[in-house]
DSSP file (Angstrom, degrees, kcal/mol; ACC not computed):
  #  RESIDUE AA STRUCTURE BP1 BP2  ACC     N-H-->O    O-->H-N    N-H-->O    O-->H-N    TCO  KAPPA ALPHA  PHI   PSI    X-CA   Y-CA   Z-CA
    1    1 A M              0   0    0      0, 0.0     2,-0.5     0, 0.0     0, 0.0   0.000 360.0 360.0 360.0 139.5   -4.8  -21.6   -9.4
    2    2 A V        -     0   0    0     74,-0.0    76,-0.0    73,-0.0    73,-0.0  -0.862 360.0-165.8-103.3 114.8   -1.4  -20.2  -10.2
    3    3 A F        -     0   0    0     -2,-0.5    71,-0.1     1,-0.1     0, 0.0  -0.816  24.2-105.1-105.3 147.3   -0.8  -16.5   -9.6
    4    4 A P        -     0   0    0      0, 0.0     2,-0.3     0, 0.0    71,-0.2  -0.112  30.9-150.4 -53.9 157.1    2.0  -14.4  -10.9
    5    5 A V  E     -A   74   0A   0     69,-2.6    69,-2.4     0, 0.0     2,-0.4  -0.934  23.0-100.2-128.4 154.2    4.8  -13.3   -8.6
    6    6 A I  E     -A   73   0A   0     -2,-0.3     2,-1.0    67,-0.2    67,-0.3  -0.655  24.9-137.9 -81.6 130.7    7.0  -10.3   -8.7
    7    7 A D     >  -     0   0    0     65,-2.8     4,-2.3    -2,-0.4    65,-0.4  -0.751  17.9-167.4 -78.5 100.9   10.3  -10.7  -10.1
    8    8 A L  H  > S+     0   0    0     -2,-1.0     4,-2.4     2,-0.2    -1,-0.2   0.914  83.2  45.5 -66.5 -44.3   12.5   -8.8   -7.6
    9    9 A V  H  > S+     0   0    0      2,-0.2     4,-2.4     1,-0.2    -1,-0.2   0.921 116.6  44.4 -69.8 -40.3   15.7   -8.6   -9.7
   10   10 A Q  H  > S+     0   0    0      2,-0.2     4,-3.0     1,-0.2     5,-0.2   0.915 113.8  51.3 -66.9 -44.3   13.9   -7.7  -13.0
   11   11 A T  H  X S+     0   0    0     -4,-2.3     4,-2.8    61,-0.3    -2,-0.2   0.939 111.0  49.6 -61.5 -45.9   11.7   -5.0  -11.1
   12   12 A G  H  X S+     0   0    0     -4,-2.4     4,-2.1    -5,-0.3    -2,-0.2   0.956 112.3  45.7 -57.4 -53.9   15.0   -3.6   -9.6
   13   13 A A  H  X S+     0   0    0     -4,-2.4     4,-3.1     1,-0.2    -2,-0.2   0.916 112.9  51.7 -58.1 -44.2   16.6   -3.4  -13.0
   14   14 A N  H  X S+     0   0    0     -4,-3.0     4,-3.5     1,-0.2     5,-0.3   0.899 106.7  51.9 -64.1 -38.8   13.5   -1.9  -14.4
   15   15 A I  H  X S+     0   0    0     -4,-2.8     4,-2.4    -5,-0.2    -1,-0.2   0.926 112.1  49.1 -61.2 -40.0   13.4    0.8  -11.6
   16   16 A C  H  X S+     0   0    0     -4,-2.1     4,-3.0     2,-0.2     5,-0.2   0.969 112.2  45.4 -57.8 -57.4   16.9    1.6  -12.5
   17   17 A N  H  X S+     0   0    0     -4,-3.1     4,-3.2     1,-0.2     5,-0.2   0.965 115.6  47.8 -56.0 -49.2   16.3    1.9  -16.3
   18   18 A L  H  X S+     0   0    0     -4,-3.5     4,-1.8     1,-0.2    -1,-0.2   0.920 110.6  51.5 -58.2 -44.0   13.1    4.0  -15.7
   19   19 A R  H  <>S+     0   0    0     -4,-2.4     5,-2.5    -5,-0.3    -1,-0.2   0.938 113.5  44.6 -63.4 -44.0   14.9    6.3  -13.2
   20   20 A K  H ><5S+     0   0    0     -4,-3.0     3,-2.2     1,-0.2    -2,-0.2   0.929 111.0  52.4 -65.9 -43.3   17.7    6.9  -15.8
   21   21 A A  H 3<5S+     0   0    0     -4,-3.2    -1,-0.2     1,-0.3    -2,-0.2   0.761 108.6  53.1 -65.7 -24.7   15.3    7.4  -18.7
   22   22 A A  T 3<5S-     0   0    0     -4,-1.8    -1,-0.3    -5,-0.2    -2,-0.2   0.417 116.2-119.3 -84.0   1.5   13.5   10.0  -16.5
   23   23 A G  T < 5 +     0   0    0     -3,-2.2     2,-0.3     1,-0.3    -3,-0.2   0.720  67.6 135.0  68.0  25.8   16.8   11.8  -16.0
   24   24 A L      < -     0   0    0     -5,-2.5    -1,-0.3    -6,-0.2     2,-0.2  -0.819  44.7-143.4-111.9 151.3   16.9   11.3  -12.3
   25   25 A S     >  -     0   0    0     -2,-0.3     4,-2.3    -3,-0.1     3,-0.3  -0.577  31.5-106.5 -96.6 160.3   19.8   10.3  -10.1
   26   26 A V  H  > S+     0   0    0      1,-0.3     4,-1.8    -2,-0.2     5,-0.2   0.929 124.4  55.5 -54.9 -43.1   19.6    8.0   -7.0
   27   27 A H  H  > S+     0   0    0      2,-0.2     4,-1.9     1,-0.2    -1,-0.3   0.844 102.1  53.5 -64.5 -31.0   20.2   11.1   -5.1
   28   28 A D  H  > S+     0   0    0     -3,-0.3     4,-2.5     1,-0.2    -1,-0.2   0.931 110.2  47.9 -59.6 -48.9   17.3   12.9   -6.7
   29   29 A L  H  X S+     0   0    0     -4,-2.3     4,-2.1     1,-0.2    -2,-0.2   0.815 108.2  55.9 -64.1 -29.9   15.1   10.0   -5.6
   30   30 A Q  H  X>S+     0   0    0     -4,-1.8     5,-2.0    -5,-0.2     4,-0.9   0.899 110.5  44.5 -64.8 -46.8   16.5   10.1   -2.0
   31   31 A L  H  <5S+     0   0    0     -4,-1.9    -2,-0.2     2,-0.2    -1,-0.2   0.879 111.1  53.2 -75.8 -34.2   15.6   13.8   -1.7
   32   32 A A  H  <5S+     0   0    0     -4,-2.5    -2,-0.2     1,-0.2    -1,-0.2   0.915 116.5  39.9 -63.0 -43.3   12.1   13.3   -3.2
   33   33 A F  H  <5S-     0   0    0     -4,-2.1    -1,-0.2    -5,-0.2    -2,-0.2   0.587 108.2-126.1 -86.3  -6.4   11.4   10.6   -0.7
   34   34 A G  T  <5 +     0   0    0     -4,-0.9     2,-0.2     1,-0.2    -3,-0.2   0.765  50.7 159.7  72.6  27.2   13.1   12.3    2.2
   35   35 A F      < -     0   0    0     -5,-2.0    -1,-0.2    -6,-0.2    -2,-0.1  -0.544  43.5-138.0 -83.4 148.2   15.3    9.4    3.0
   36   36 A N  S    S+     0   0    0     -2,-0.2    -1,-0.1     1,-0.1    -6,-0.0   0.839  88.2  16.4 -71.4 -33.3   18.5   10.0    5.1
   37   37 A S  S    S-     0   0    0     -7,-0.1     3,-0.5    -3,-0.0     4,-0.2  -0.902  75.8-120.0-136.2 168.5   20.5    7.8    2.9
   38   38 A P  S >> S+     0   0    0      0, 0.0     4,-2.1     0, 0.0     3,-0.8   0.387  80.1 109.2 -89.4   5.7   20.1    6.2   -0.5
   39   39 A Q  H 3> S+     0   0    0      1,-0.3     4,-2.9     2,-0.2     5,-0.2   0.870  75.8  51.9 -49.7 -45.0   20.2    2.6    0.8
   40   40 A A  H 3> S+     0   0    0     -3,-0.5     4,-2.5     1,-0.2    -1,-0.3   0.877 109.4  48.7 -70.0 -27.4   16.5    1.8    0.2
   41   41 A I  H <> S+     0   0    0     -3,-0.8     4,-2.3     2,-0.2    -1,-0.2   0.856 111.2  49.9 -75.2 -29.7   16.7    3.0   -3.4
   42   42 A Y  H  X S+     0   0    0     -4,-2.1     4,-2.4     2,-0.2    -2,-0.2   0.907 109.9  51.5 -69.5 -37.7   19.8    0.9   -4.0
   43   43 A K  H  X>S+     0   0    0     -4,-2.9     5,-2.0    -5,-0.2     4,-1.2   0.943 110.2  49.9 -65.3 -41.9   17.9   -2.1   -2.4
   44   44 A W  H ><5S+     0   0    0     -4,-2.5     3,-0.6     1,-0.2    -1,-0.2   0.940 115.1  43.6 -58.9 -43.0   15.0   -1.5   -4.8
   45   45 A Q  H 3<5S+     0   0    0     -4,-2.3    -1,-0.2     1,-0.2    -2,-0.2   0.801 112.3  51.3 -77.3 -24.4   17.3   -1.3   -7.7
   46   46 A N  H 3<5S-     0   0    0     -4,-2.4    -1,-0.2    -5,-0.1    -2,-0.2   0.574 111.4-118.7 -79.5 -10.7   19.3   -4.4   -6.7
   47   47 A G  T <<5S+     0   0    0     -4,-1.2    -3,-0.2    -3,-0.6   -38,-0.2   0.693  85.3 113.0  85.4  15.5   16.2   -6.5   -6.3
   48   48 A T  S   <S+     0   0    0     -5,-2.0     2,-0.3     1,-0.2    -4,-0.2   0.587  83.4  15.2-101.3  -9.4   16.7   -7.1   -2.6
   49   49 A A        -     0   0    0     -6,-1.0    -2,-0.3   -41,-0.1    -1,-0.2  -0.985  66.4-135.9-156.7 157.2   13.6   -5.0   -1.6
   50   50 A L        -     0   0    0     -2,-0.3     2,-0.1    -3,-0.1    -6,-0.1  -0.821  31.4-105.7-114.1 156.3   10.5   -3.5   -3.0
   51   51 A P        -     0   0    0      0, 0.0     2,-0.0     0, 0.0   -10,-0.0  -0.517  44.2-104.1 -72.1 146.8    9.1    0.0   -2.4
   52   52 A T     >  -     0   0    0     -2,-0.1     4,-3.0     1,-0.1     5,-0.2  -0.336  39.4 -98.9 -69.0 163.5    6.0    0.0   -0.1
   53   53 A V  H  > S+     0   0    0      1,-0.2     4,-2.6     2,-0.2     5,-0.1   0.877 125.5  49.2 -54.4 -40.8    2.8    0.5   -2.0
   54   54 A D  H  > S+     0   0    0      1,-0.2     4,-2.1     2,-0.2    -1,-0.2   0.924 114.6  47.0 -66.4 -39.8    2.7    4.3   -1.1
   55   55 A N  H  > S+     0   0    0      2,-0.2     4,-2.2     1,-0.2    -2,-0.2   0.868 109.1  54.6 -59.6 -41.4    6.3    4.6   -2.2
   56   56 A L  H  X S+     0   0    0     -4,-3.0     4,-2.4     2,-0.2    -2,-0.2   0.909 107.5  48.7 -53.5 -51.6    5.5    2.7   -5.3
   57   57 A L  H  X S+     0   0    0     -4,-2.6     4,-1.6     1,-0.2    -2,-0.2   0.911 113.6  46.7 -59.8 -46.2    2.7    5.1   -6.1
   58   58 A A  H  X S+     0   0    0     -4,-2.1     4,-2.1     2,-0.2    -2,-0.2   0.815 111.3  53.1 -73.8 -27.2    5.0    8.1   -5.6
   59   59 A L  H  X S+     0   0    0     -4,-2.2     4,-2.4     2,-0.2    -2,-0.2   0.935 105.5  52.3 -57.8 -51.5    7.7    6.5   -7.7
   60   60 A A  H  <>S+     0   0    0     -4,-2.4     5,-2.3     1,-0.2     4,-0.5   0.872 111.0  49.3 -55.3 -42.6    5.4    5.9  -10.5
   61   61 A S  H ><5S+     0   0    0     -4,-1.6     3,-1.1     1,-0.2    -1,-0.2   0.947 109.9  49.3 -66.5 -47.1    4.5    9.6  -10.4
   62   62 A L  H 3<5S+     0   0    0     -4,-2.1    -2,-0.2     1,-0.3    -1,-0.2   0.814 116.0  43.5 -61.5 -30.3    8.1   10.8  -10.3
   63   63 A L  T 3<5S-     0   0    0     -4,-2.4    -1,-0.3     2,-0.1    -2,-0.2   0.430 108.4-123.7 -96.8   6.2    8.9    8.6  -13.2
   64   64 A H  T < 5S+     0   0    0     -3,-1.1     2,-0.3    -4,-0.5    -3,-0.2   0.856  73.9 105.9  57.9  40.8    5.8    9.5  -15.2
   65   65 A V  S   <S-     0   0    0     -5,-2.3     2,-0.2    -6,-0.1    -1,-0.2  -0.797  74.0 -96.6-132.4 178.5    4.7    5.8  -15.6
   66   66 A R    >>  -     0   0    0     -2,-0.3     3,-1.5    -3,-0.1     4,-0.6  -0.637  35.1-113.1 -94.4 157.4    2.0    3.6  -14.1
   67   67 A M  H >> S+     0   0    0      1,-0.3     4,-1.8    -2,-0.2     3,-1.2   0.873 119.4  59.3 -60.8 -35.9    2.8    1.3  -11.1
   68   68 A D  H 34 S+     0   0    0      1,-0.2    -1,-0.3     2,-0.2     0, 0.0   0.802  97.8  59.2 -58.4 -27.0    2.1   -1.6  -13.4
   69   69 A D  H <4 S+     0   0    0     -3,-1.5    -1,-0.2     1,-0.2    -2,-0.2   0.658 106.6  47.9 -78.2 -14.8    4.9   -0.3  -15.7
   70   70 A I  H << S+     0   0    0     -3,-1.2     2,-0.3    -4,-0.6    -2,-0.2   0.886  98.0  74.0 -88.4 -52.6    7.4   -0.6  -12.8
   71   71 A I     <  -     0   0    0     -4,-1.8     2,-0.5   -57,-0.1   -63,-0.1  -0.499  63.2-159.1 -86.9 135.2    6.7   -4.1  -11.5
   72   72 A I        -     0   0    0    -65,-0.4   -65,-2.8    -2,-0.3   -61,-0.3  -0.910  12.4-164.1-109.0 129.5    7.8   -7.2  -13.5
   73   73 A T  E     -A    6   0A   0     -2,-0.5     2,-0.3   -67,-0.3   -67,-0.2  -0.672   8.3-169.8-110.9 163.9    6.1  -10.4  -12.9
   74   74 A K  E     -A    5   0A   0    -69,-2.4   -69,-2.6    -2,-0.2    -2,-0.0  -0.969  31.4-102.5-143.5 156.5    6.9  -14.0  -13.6
   75   75 A Q        -     0   0    0     -2,-0.3     3,-0.1   -71,-0.2   -72,-0.0  -0.672  40.6-122.2 -76.6 131.3    4.9  -17.3  -13.4
   76   76 A P        -     0   0    0      0, 0.0     2,-0.3     0, 0.0    -1,-0.1  -0.340  34.4 -92.3 -69.1 158.7    5.9  -19.4  -10.4
   77   77 A F              0   0    0      1,-0.1     0, 0.0    -2,-0.0     0, 0.0  -0.522 360.0 360.0 -68.9 131.9    7.1  -22.8  -10.9
   78   78 A S              0   0    0     -2,-0.3    -1,-0.1    -3,-0.1    -3,-0.0   0.524 360.0 360.0 -78.5 360.0    4.2  -25.4  -10.8
């Protein structure tokens, strides 16, 4: 059985687009999450890291979307 996988780059671009559509800056998210620096958010947006599940849930709430609306999947190569 073949399962979809998360497309990190497309998910990151989606996070960036959804953040902008919600009228939030990277700094706004940094403050909301209580991060000392914005590095984690930039990693999410660049597709080099994903938010943890609890941060993904909080992000969805902040962006007024479902978690499924944030994650972009692709079919792996067979």
